[in-house]
C-alpha positions in Angstrom: 132.9 114.4 98.4 133.4 115.7 94.8 134.3 113.0 92.2 137.5 114.7 91.4 138.9 114.1 95.1 141.1 111.2 95.8 141.6 111.8 99.3 139.6 113.9 101.7 139.9 114.9 105.4 137.3 117.4 107.2 138.1 118.2 110.7 140.1 115.2 111.5 141.0 115.1 115.3 143.0 112.3 117.3 143.5 112.3 120.8 145.4 109.7 123.0 144.4 109.2 126.6 142.0 111.2 128.6 141.9 114.1 131.2 145.1 116.0 132.2 147.3 112.9 130.5 145.3 113.3 126.9 147.8 113.9 124.0 146.5 115.5 120.9 148.3 113.7 117.9 145.9 115.5 115.2 144.5 118.7 116.3 142.2 119.7 113.2 143.1 118.4 109.9 141.3 119.5 106.4 142.7 118.1 103.4 141.7 117.5 99.7 144.1 115.6 97.5 142.6 115.3 93.5 142.7 112.4 91.4 145.8 111.7 89.7 148.0 113.9 91.5 151.5 113.6 93.3 150.8 115.4 96.9 153.5 115.8 99.2 152.7 116.0 103.1 155.5 117.8 104.9 156.0 118.6 108.6 158.2 118.6 111.4 158.9 115.3 113.7 155.8 115.0 115.8 153.3 117.1 113.9 151.2 114.3 113.5 151.9 113.1 109.9 151.9 109.3 110.9 148.6 109.6 112.7 147.1 111.3 109.9 148.0 108.9 107.4 146.7 106.1 109.6 143.3 108.0 109.9 143.3 108.5 106.1 143.8 105.1 105.5 141.1 103.4 108.2 144.0 102.0 110.3 143.3 104.5 113.1 139.8 106.0 114.0 139.9 109.5 114.6 138.4 110.8 118.0 136.2 113.2 115.7 135.9 114.3 112.0 135.4 112.4 109.0 138.1 111.1 106.1 136.9 109.8 102.7 139.1 107.8 100.5 138.0 107.5 96.6 134.7 108.5 98.0 134.5 105.7 100.6 134.9 105.7 104.1 138.8 104.2 104.4 138.0 101.3 106.7 135.5 99.6 103.9 137.2 96.6 102.2 136.3 97.9 98.7 138.3 100.9 99.2 141.2 99.4 100.7 141.2 97.2 97.7 142.1 100.2 95.3 144.9 101.5 97.7 148.8 100.5 98.1 150.8 101.6 101.1 154.2 101.6 102.0 154.6 102.3 105.5 157.9 104.1 107.0 158.4 101.1 109.6 157.8 97.8 108.2 158.6 94.4 109.1 158.2 91.9 106.2 158.0 87.8 106.8 161.6 87.7 106.2 161.5 83.7 105.8 159.7 84.2 102.6 161.3 85.0 99.2 160.4 87.8 97.4 158.1 86.1 94.8 156.6 84.3 97.8 156.0 87.7 99.8 154.3 89.2 96.8 152.5 86.2 96.3 150.9 86.3 99.9 150.1 89.8 99.4 148.2 89.0 96.2 145.9 86.4 98.1 145.3 89.0 100.7 144.3 91.5 97.9 141.8 88.7 96.7 143.8 88.8 93.1 143.2 86.0 90.8 146.1 83.7 90.9 146.9 83.8 87.1 146.8 87.9 87.5 149.2 88.0 90.4 151.5 85.6 88.6 151.9 87.9 85.7 152.4 90.9 87.8 154.9 89.6 90.4 157.8 89.3 87.6 156.8 92.6 86.2 157.0 94.5 89.9 160.2 92.8 90.5 161.8 93.6 87.3 160.3 97.4 87.9 162.0 97.7 91.3 165.2 96.3 90.2 164.9 92.7 92.1 164.4 90.4 89.3 167.5 88.8 90.2 166.4 88.1 93.5 163.3 86.9 93.3 164.0 83.2 95.1 166.0 85.0 97.7 164.6 85.2 101.3 163.9 88.7 102.4 165.9 88.0 105.6 169.5 88.1 103.3 167.8 91.4 101.8 169.6 94.9 102.7 167.6 97.6 103.9 167.4 99.2 100.5 166.5 96.1 99.2 163.8 95.6 101.4 162.5 99.2 100.8 162.5 98.0 97.1 160.2 95.1 97.7 158.1 97.1 100.1 157.2 99.5 97.2 156.5 96.5 94.8 153.7 95.2 97.4 152.5 98.8 97.5 151.8 98.9 93.6 150.7 94.9 93.4 147.2 95.6 93.0 147.6 98.5 90.5 146.1 100.7 93.0 144.1 103.8 92.4 145.8 105.7 95.3 149.2 105.1 96.6 150.5 106.1 100.2 154.3 106.1 100.4 155.8 107.1 104.0 159.4 107.8 103.4 159.7 105.7 100.3 163.5 106.7 99.5 164.5 105.8 103.1 167.7 103.5 103.0 168.0 103.8 99.4 171.2 105.0 97.6 171.0 107.6 94.6 170.4 105.0 92.1 167.6 103.7 94.4 166.1 107.2 94.8 166.1 108.0 91.2 164.1 104.7 90.6 161.3 105.9 92.9 161.2 109.2 91.3 160.8 107.3 87.9 158.2 105.1 89.2 156.2 108.1 90.8 156.4 109.7 87.1 154.9 106.7 85.7 152.1 106.4 88.2 151.4 110.0 87.5 151.0 109.5 83.9 148.9 106.4 84.6 146.4 108.6 86.5 147.3 106.9 89.9 147.1 109.2 92.9 150.3 109.6 94.9 150.4 110.7 98.7 154.2 111.2 99.7 155.7 111.7 103.2 159.2 112.4 102.5 161.9 114.2 104.9 164.0 114.5 101.6 162.6 117.7 100.5 164.5 117.5 97.3 162.8 114.5 96.5 159.2 116.3 97.1 160.6 119.6 95.0 161.2 117.1 92.2 158.2 114.8 92.2 155.2 116.8 93.9 152.8 118.6 92.1 151.2 120.1 95.7 152.3 120.1 99.2 150.7 120.6 102.4 152.7 122.1 105.5 151.5 120.6 108.6 152.4 121.3 112.1 150.7 120.3 115.5 148.2 118.4 113.7 147.1 121.4 111.7 147.6 122.1 108.1 149.3 125.4 107.8 149.1 126.0 104.2 148.7 123.9 100.8 150.1 125.1 97.7 151.0 124.0 94.0 154.7 124.0 93.9 155.0 126.2 91.1 153.1 128.7 92.8 155.2 128.4 96.0 158.3 129.1 94.0 157.2 132.0 91.7 158.4 135.1 92.8 160.5 133.5 95.7 163.9 135.0 95.6 166.7 134.2 98.5 169.8 136.4 98.8 173.1 135.4 100.9 175.3 138.3 101.9 178.5 137.5 103.6 180.4 140.2 105.5 181.3 141.5 108.3 179.9 144.3 110.5 176.2 143.3 110.5 174.4 145.0 113.7 171.0 144.6 115.2 170.3 148.1 113.7 171.4 147.1 110.1 169.3 143.7 110.3 166.4 146.0 111.2 166.8 148.3 108.3 167.3 145.0 105.7 163.3 144.9 106.2 162.9 147.4 103.8 164.0 145.2 101.2 163.2 141.6 102.1 161.4 139.2 104.9 162.6 136.2 106.9 165.9 138.1 107.7 168.5 135.7 109.6 172.1 136.1 110.6 174.3 132.9 110.8 178.0 133.6 111.5 179.1 136.1 109.1 176.1 135.3 106.2 172.9 136.9 106.1 170.1 135.2 104.6 166.9 136.9 103.6 163.8 136.7 100.9 163.6 139.3 98.6 160.5 141.0 97.2 162.4 142.3 94.0 165.5 141.3 92.1 165.9 144.8 91.3 166.4 145.8 95.0 169.7 143.7 95.2 172.0 146.6 94.0 170.3 149.0 96.5 170.9 146.6 99.3 174.3 146.2 98.4 174.9 150.1 98.4 173.4 150.6 101.6 175.2 147.9 103.4 178.5 149.4 102.2 177.5 152.8 103.2 176.3 151.4 106.5 180.0 150.2 107.1 179.3 146.4 106.2 182.7 144.8 104.7 180.6 142.8 102.1 182.6 140.0 100.9 180.1 138.2 98.4 176.3 138.7 97.3 174.4 135.7 96.0 170.8 135.4 94.7 169.1 132.3 94.2 165.7 130.6 93.9 164.4 129.9 97.2 164.7 126.1 98.2 161.8 123.9 99.3 164.0 123.5 102.5 163.8 127.4 102.9 160.2 127.8 102.2 159.7 124.8 104.8 161.4 127.0 107.4 159.4 130.2 106.9 156.2 128.2 106.7 156.7 125.8 109.9 159.4 127.4 111.5 162.7 125.9 113.0 161.5 124.3 116.1 161.8 120.6 115.2 163.2 118.6 112.3 161.3 116.9 109.7 
Protein backbone atom coordinates (compact mmCIF):
# COMPACT_ATOMS: atom_id res chain seq x y z
CA UNK A 1 0.00 0.00 0.00
CA UNK A 2 1.36 3.44 -0.97
CA UNK A 3 2.15 5.81 1.88
CA UNK A 4 -0.10 8.56 0.52
CA UNK A 5 -3.18 6.32 0.78
CA UNK A 6 -5.41 6.34 3.84
CA UNK A 7 -7.85 3.71 2.54
CA UNK A 8 -7.37 1.02 -0.06
CA UNK A 9 -9.65 -1.75 -1.29
CA UNK A 10 -8.50 -4.37 -3.80
CA UNK A 11 -11.13 -6.75 -5.19
CA UNK A 12 -13.31 -6.67 -2.08
CA UNK A 13 -16.22 -9.06 -2.35
CA UNK A 14 -18.92 -9.97 0.15
CA UNK A 15 -21.43 -12.77 -0.39
CA UNK A 16 -24.08 -13.70 2.17
CA UNK A 17 -25.39 -17.27 2.13
CA UNK A 18 -24.46 -20.13 -0.14
CA UNK A 19 -25.68 -21.86 -3.27
CA UNK A 20 -28.78 -20.63 -5.07
CA UNK A 21 -29.76 -18.48 -2.08
CA UNK A 22 -26.48 -16.55 -2.00
CA UNK A 23 -26.70 -12.77 -2.15
CA UNK A 24 -23.81 -10.69 -3.49
CA UNK A 25 -23.68 -7.47 -1.43
CA UNK A 26 -20.36 -6.24 -2.85
CA UNK A 27 -19.13 -7.75 -6.10
CA UNK A 28 -15.66 -6.38 -6.80
CA UNK A 29 -14.69 -3.18 -5.00
CA UNK A 30 -11.53 -1.32 -5.96
CA UNK A 31 -10.93 1.96 -4.14
CA UNK A 32 -8.10 4.31 -3.19
CA UNK A 33 -8.54 7.29 -0.86
CA UNK A 34 -5.65 9.67 -0.38
CA UNK A 35 -4.58 11.00 3.00
CA UNK A 36 -6.09 14.36 3.84
CA UNK A 37 -8.88 14.36 1.24
CA UNK A 38 -12.65 14.48 1.68
CA UNK A 39 -13.97 11.52 -0.31
CA UNK A 40 -17.62 11.04 -1.26
CA UNK A 41 -19.10 7.56 -1.63
CA UNK A 42 -22.28 7.63 -3.72
CA UNK A 43 -24.68 5.01 -4.94
CA UNK A 44 -28.37 4.02 -5.02
CA UNK A 45 -30.05 2.09 -2.23
CA UNK A 46 -28.85 -1.50 -2.16
CA UNK A 47 -25.64 -0.72 -4.03
CA UNK A 48 -23.41 -2.14 -1.29
CA UNK A 49 -22.24 1.11 0.33
CA UNK A 50 -22.89 0.09 3.94
CA UNK A 51 -21.38 -3.37 3.51
CA UNK A 52 -18.33 -1.81 1.82
CA UNK A 53 -17.85 0.61 4.72
CA UNK A 54 -18.09 -2.24 7.23
CA UNK A 55 -15.38 -4.18 5.37
CA UNK A 56 -13.15 -1.09 5.17
CA UNK A 57 -13.52 -0.69 8.94
CA UNK A 58 -12.90 -4.36 9.66
CA UNK A 59 -16.41 -4.83 11.09
CA UNK A 60 -17.28 -7.41 8.42
CA UNK A 61 -14.85 -9.91 6.92
CA UNK A 62 -14.80 -9.96 3.12
CA UNK A 63 -15.50 -13.17 1.23
CA UNK A 64 -12.43 -12.31 -0.84
CA UNK A 65 -10.18 -9.37 -1.58
CA UNK A 66 -8.17 -7.13 0.68
CA UNK A 67 -8.62 -3.84 2.54
CA UNK A 68 -6.01 -1.59 4.12
CA UNK A 69 -6.55 1.27 6.53
CA UNK A 70 -3.60 3.62 7.13
CA UNK A 71 -1.32 0.88 5.85
CA UNK A 72 -2.69 -1.70 8.31
CA UNK A 73 -5.33 -4.39 8.27
CA UNK A 74 -8.57 -2.69 9.34
CA UNK A 75 -9.46 -5.22 12.06
CA UNK A 76 -6.29 -4.49 14.05
CA UNK A 77 -6.62 -2.47 17.25
CA UNK A 78 -3.70 -0.27 16.18
CA UNK A 79 -5.54 0.90 13.06
CA UNK A 80 -8.88 1.32 14.84
CA UNK A 81 -7.32 3.64 17.42
CA UNK A 82 -6.69 6.09 14.57
CA UNK A 83 -10.21 5.92 13.12
CA UNK A 84 -13.48 7.67 13.95
CA UNK A 85 -16.85 6.33 12.81
CA UNK A 86 -20.37 7.72 12.81
CA UNK A 87 -22.71 4.96 11.57
CA UNK A 88 -25.99 5.75 9.84
CA UNK A 89 -28.04 3.73 12.33
CA UNK A 90 -26.85 3.97 15.91
CA UNK A 91 -28.25 3.14 19.33
CA UNK A 92 -26.41 5.04 22.03
CA UNK A 93 -26.56 4.42 25.78
CA UNK A 94 -29.54 6.68 26.46
CA UNK A 95 -29.25 6.42 30.25
CA UNK A 96 -25.91 8.28 30.11
CA UNK A 97 -25.46 12.02 29.95
CA UNK A 98 -23.65 13.51 26.96
CA UNK A 99 -20.50 13.98 29.03
CA UNK A 100 -20.64 10.44 30.45
CA UNK A 101 -21.20 9.01 26.97
CA UNK A 102 -18.09 10.68 25.59
CA UNK A 103 -16.07 9.72 28.69
CA UNK A 104 -17.06 6.07 28.13
CA UNK A 105 -15.86 6.21 24.53
CA UNK A 106 -12.66 7.86 25.70
CA UNK A 107 -12.00 4.84 27.93
CA UNK A 108 -12.83 2.47 25.05
CA UNK A 109 -10.21 4.29 22.95
CA UNK A 110 -7.72 3.95 25.80
CA UNK A 111 -7.35 7.72 26.07
CA UNK A 112 -5.62 9.04 29.20
CA UNK A 113 -8.22 10.46 31.59
CA UNK A 114 -6.71 13.95 31.65
CA UNK A 115 -6.73 14.08 27.82
CA UNK A 116 -10.34 12.90 27.74
CA UNK A 117 -11.42 15.48 30.33
CA UNK A 118 -9.91 18.26 28.24
CA UNK A 119 -11.19 16.96 24.92
CA UNK A 120 -14.85 16.40 25.87
CA UNK A 121 -15.81 20.05 26.61
CA UNK A 122 -14.05 21.12 23.39
CA UNK A 123 -16.09 18.67 21.32
CA UNK A 124 -19.39 19.52 23.01
CA UNK A 125 -18.71 23.15 22.18
CA UNK A 126 -17.76 22.22 18.61
CA UNK A 127 -21.05 20.41 17.93
CA UNK A 128 -23.19 22.96 19.78
CA UNK A 129 -24.06 20.81 22.80
CA UNK A 130 -22.02 22.50 25.53
CA UNK A 131 -25.21 23.52 27.38
CA UNK A 132 -26.45 19.91 27.34
CA UNK A 133 -23.40 18.14 28.78
CA UNK A 134 -25.28 16.93 31.86
CA UNK A 135 -28.50 15.91 30.10
CA UNK A 136 -29.27 12.24 29.44
CA UNK A 137 -29.25 11.11 25.84
CA UNK A 138 -32.82 9.84 26.13
CA UNK A 139 -33.93 13.48 26.28
CA UNK A 140 -32.09 14.37 23.05
CA UNK A 141 -33.82 15.00 19.73
CA UNK A 142 -32.70 13.09 16.64
CA UNK A 143 -30.62 16.06 15.53
CA UNK A 144 -28.93 16.32 18.95
CA UNK A 145 -28.14 12.59 18.87
CA UNK A 146 -26.59 13.09 15.44
CA UNK A 147 -24.40 15.84 16.88
CA UNK A 148 -23.26 13.78 19.88
CA UNK A 149 -22.54 10.91 17.48
CA UNK A 150 -20.32 13.22 15.46
CA UNK A 151 -18.54 14.27 18.66
CA UNK A 152 -17.73 10.65 19.57
CA UNK A 153 -16.40 10.05 16.04
CA UNK A 154 -13.90 12.89 16.57
CA UNK A 155 -13.05 12.17 20.20
CA UNK A 156 -9.74 10.38 19.58
CA UNK A 157 -8.52 13.00 17.06
CA UNK A 158 -8.59 10.34 14.31
CA UNK A 159 -6.50 10.31 11.16
CA UNK A 160 -9.48 8.92 9.21
CA UNK A 161 -13.17 9.65 9.87
CA UNK A 162 -15.99 7.60 8.34
CA UNK A 163 -19.25 9.56 8.29
CA UNK A 164 -22.29 7.57 7.17
CA UNK A 165 -25.17 10.01 6.55
CA UNK A 166 -23.84 12.60 9.05
CA UNK A 167 -26.51 15.21 8.27
CA UNK A 168 -29.48 12.85 8.70
CA UNK A 169 -32.01 14.48 11.02
CA UNK A 170 -30.23 17.84 11.05
CA UNK A 171 -31.84 21.16 10.20
CA UNK A 172 -30.07 23.63 7.85
CA UNK A 173 -28.08 25.10 10.76
CA UNK A 174 -26.92 21.63 11.77
CA UNK A 175 -25.96 20.74 8.20
CA UNK A 176 -23.90 23.89 7.94
CA UNK A 177 -22.17 22.99 11.23
CA UNK A 178 -21.23 19.58 9.82
CA UNK A 179 -19.86 21.19 6.65
CA UNK A 180 -17.74 23.56 8.75
CA UNK A 181 -16.39 20.67 10.82
CA UNK A 182 -15.49 18.71 7.67
CA UNK A 183 -13.61 21.76 6.35
CA UNK A 184 -11.70 21.98 9.64
CA UNK A 185 -10.82 18.30 9.43
CA UNK A 186 -9.51 18.78 5.89
CA UNK A 187 -7.38 21.74 7.03
CA UNK A 188 -5.95 19.57 9.81
CA UNK A 189 -5.00 16.87 7.29
CA UNK A 190 -7.67 14.39 8.41
CA UNK A 191 -9.11 12.03 5.80
CA UNK A 192 -12.92 12.10 5.64
CA UNK A 193 -14.87 9.27 4.01
CA UNK A 194 -18.40 10.61 3.48
CA UNK A 195 -21.51 8.68 2.53
CA UNK A 196 -24.53 10.96 2.11
CA UNK A 197 -27.74 10.93 0.09
CA UNK A 198 -27.76 14.75 0.21
CA UNK A 199 -25.82 15.34 -2.99
CA UNK A 200 -25.79 19.10 -2.46
CA UNK A 201 -23.74 18.51 0.72
CA UNK A 202 -21.34 16.20 -1.13
CA UNK A 203 -20.99 18.77 -3.90
CA UNK A 204 -19.97 21.45 -1.41
CA UNK A 205 -17.60 19.44 0.77
CA UNK A 206 -15.88 16.66 -1.21
CA UNK A 207 -12.63 16.68 -3.20
CA UNK A 208 -13.33 13.42 -5.05
CA UNK A 209 -16.29 11.08 -5.36
CA UNK A 210 -16.81 7.44 -6.25
CA UNK A 211 -20.03 6.16 -7.81
CA UNK A 212 -20.92 2.60 -6.81
CA UNK A 213 -23.64 0.31 -8.17
CA UNK A 214 -24.22 -3.38 -7.53
CA UNK A 215 -21.09 -3.50 -5.41
CA UNK A 216 -18.80 -2.17 -8.16
CA UNK A 217 -17.25 1.29 -8.47
CA UNK A 218 -18.38 2.69 -11.83
CA UNK A 219 -16.30 5.87 -11.73
CA UNK A 220 -14.02 7.83 -9.40
CA UNK A 221 -13.32 11.45 -10.25
CA UNK A 222 -12.33 14.79 -8.73
CA UNK A 223 -15.46 16.90 -8.44
CA UNK A 224 -13.89 19.74 -10.39
CA UNK A 225 -13.13 17.39 -13.27
CA UNK A 226 -16.70 16.10 -13.25
CA UNK A 227 -18.15 19.56 -13.62
CA UNK A 228 -15.66 21.01 -16.12
CA UNK A 229 -17.38 21.26 -19.47
CA UNK A 230 -20.65 19.77 -18.22
CA UNK A 231 -23.53 21.94 -19.44
CA UNK A 232 -27.17 21.02 -19.16
CA UNK A 233 -30.04 22.60 -21.07
CA UNK A 234 -33.73 22.63 -20.28
CA UNK A 235 -36.12 23.37 -23.14
CA UNK A 236 -39.81 23.78 -22.33
CA UNK A 237 -42.17 23.63 -25.25
CA UNK A 238 -44.93 21.77 -27.05
CA UNK A 239 -44.67 19.44 -30.00
CA UNK A 240 -41.66 17.22 -29.19
CA UNK A 241 -41.83 14.01 -31.22
CA UNK A 242 -39.64 10.88 -31.07
CA UNK A 243 -38.01 11.97 -34.34
CA UNK A 244 -37.16 15.40 -32.93
CA UNK A 245 -35.73 13.87 -29.75
CA UNK A 246 -33.59 11.59 -31.88
CA UNK A 247 -32.36 14.58 -33.89
CA UNK A 248 -31.31 16.35 -30.68
CA UNK A 249 -28.47 13.83 -30.37
CA UNK A 250 -26.61 16.03 -32.86
CA UNK A 251 -26.18 18.60 -30.09
CA UNK A 252 -26.31 16.73 -26.80
CA UNK A 253 -26.47 13.53 -24.78
CA UNK A 254 -28.60 12.05 -21.97
CA UNK A 255 -31.79 13.36 -23.58
CA UNK A 256 -35.03 12.84 -21.70
CA UNK A 257 -38.52 14.29 -21.97
CA UNK A 258 -40.54 14.98 -18.82
CA UNK A 259 -43.92 16.49 -19.53
CA UNK A 260 -43.31 19.51 -21.75
CA UNK A 261 -39.62 19.85 -20.82
CA UNK A 262 -36.64 18.27 -22.54
CA UNK A 263 -33.42 17.86 -20.52
CA UNK A 264 -30.08 17.22 -22.22
CA UNK A 265 -26.34 17.61 -21.71
CA UNK A 266 -24.87 19.98 -24.27
CA UNK A 267 -21.48 19.30 -25.80
CA UNK A 268 -20.80 22.98 -26.51
CA UNK A 269 -22.41 26.17 -25.26
CA UNK A 270 -22.24 27.60 -28.81
CA UNK A 271 -24.70 24.91 -29.94
CA UNK A 272 -27.58 26.39 -27.98
CA UNK A 273 -28.71 28.94 -30.67
CA UNK A 274 -28.50 26.23 -33.35
CA UNK A 275 -30.55 23.90 -31.18
CA UNK A 276 -33.19 26.58 -30.62
CA UNK A 277 -33.43 27.39 -34.35
CA UNK A 278 -33.79 23.72 -35.24
CA UNK A 279 -36.64 23.23 -32.75
CA UNK A 280 -38.56 26.22 -34.10
CA UNK A 281 -37.99 25.03 -37.69
CA UNK A 282 -39.17 21.53 -36.72
CA UNK A 283 -42.45 22.96 -35.45
CA UNK A 284 -41.86 22.92 -31.69
CA UNK A 285 -43.53 25.77 -29.81
CA UNK A 286 -40.56 26.80 -27.64
CA UNK A 287 -41.54 28.59 -24.43
CA UNK A 288 -38.24 28.78 -22.54
CA UNK A 289 -34.62 27.70 -22.97
CA UNK A 290 -32.36 27.53 -19.92
CA UNK A 291 -28.65 26.73 -19.73
CA UNK A 292 -26.89 25.75 -16.54
CA UNK A 293 -23.98 23.77 -15.18
CA UNK A 294 -24.91 20.18 -14.42
CA UNK A 295 -25.63 19.44 -10.77
CA UNK A 296 -24.18 16.43 -8.98
CA UNK A 297 -27.67 14.91 -8.99
CA UNK A 298 -27.78 15.07 -12.80
CA UNK A 299 -24.29 13.59 -13.06
CA UNK A 300 -25.31 10.86 -10.62
CA UNK A 301 -28.25 9.90 -12.85
CA UNK A 302 -26.03 9.95 -15.94
CA UNK A 303 -23.43 7.65 -14.36
CA UNK A 304 -25.54 5.36 -12.14
CA UNK A 305 -28.92 5.46 -13.84
CA UNK A 306 -32.43 5.94 -12.51
CA UNK A 307 -33.22 2.47 -11.17
CA UNK A 308 -33.14 2.98 -7.42
CA UNK A 309 -32.81 6.02 -5.20
CA UNK A 310 -29.94 7.08 -3.01
